[in-house]
N, C-alpha and C positions, 0 to 999 in steps of 0.2 A: 800210374793207373792201378786201381785195385778192383778186384772182382769178388763178389760174394758167392761162395759155393756151400750149399747146405748151411747157411747162416754163419759161415766162417770167412773172415776176410782173407783174401789171397792176393799176394803181390807177385806178379809174374817174375820168373827167374831172370837174373841179369848175368851177362857174361862177366867173368872175373878177369881183371887185367893181369894180375900175377897171383899165383897160388903158392902160398907157403903154409902148409898145414901143420898143426901142432900135434904132437903125441900119437895116440892110437886112432884107429878107424873111428871109434865113437867120438873122440874129442875133435877129430877132423870134421865130421859131418855136423856136429853141433856148432862148431865155429862157422861153417859155411852157412848153416841155417840162420844163425844170429847175424852174420854179415848181411844177409839179405832181409833181415828184419821180419822173419817169418815166425809165427807162433808154432808150437809143437802141433797143435790142431791143424793149422793151415798147411804146414809141411806134409803132414801125414795124408791129408786129403789130396794134395797135389801129387804126391809120390804114388798114392794108391795103396796105402797100408794103414793099419790101425795106429792110433796114438800110442798105445801101450807097447806095440812092437817097435815103433820108432824110438820111444824112450829107452827100451832095452838095448837097441843098437847104439844109441848115444852114450849109454853107460857101460858099454862093452859087456853086457850081460848076455848078448846073443850075437851070432855072426850071420850076415845076410847071405842069401844065395847069390850066385853070379848075376842072375836076372834082377834081383832087388838092388844089388850094388850098382848095376847099370842104370836102373831107374833113378836111383838117388843121384848118381853122377850127372845124368841128363837133366834132372830137375835143378840142380845147383850149378850147372854149367861147368863142372870140374871134369878133368880127364879121368876116365875110368881107371887107367893104369896108375895114376897117382893115388887114388883111393884104394885100389886093390893092393897096392904095395904096403898099405897100413894094416891089412888083415892079418891077425895073428901076431902082430908085432907090438913091441912096447913103444915104438916111435915110428913115425912116417919118414923121418930123415935118416 
């Protein structure tokens, strides 16, 4: 099922069966977004942030607040602790 929000197609989040995140926080959230087949626009709308801010997060050019990390984790159905472990690290593993 897809929904249009402000002209952007949005696919509701899906629960992930097993989470094995690559690399940094940015790489992890980008992989989660792509796994759910969300465009950067749709993900930003669903999370409640700007497209440019989400791009910066995905490219490790910025670090999120705890609230934003929580919102991202909730949207992607990923444990916050798993994503938070990636912050400031070169790898999530």
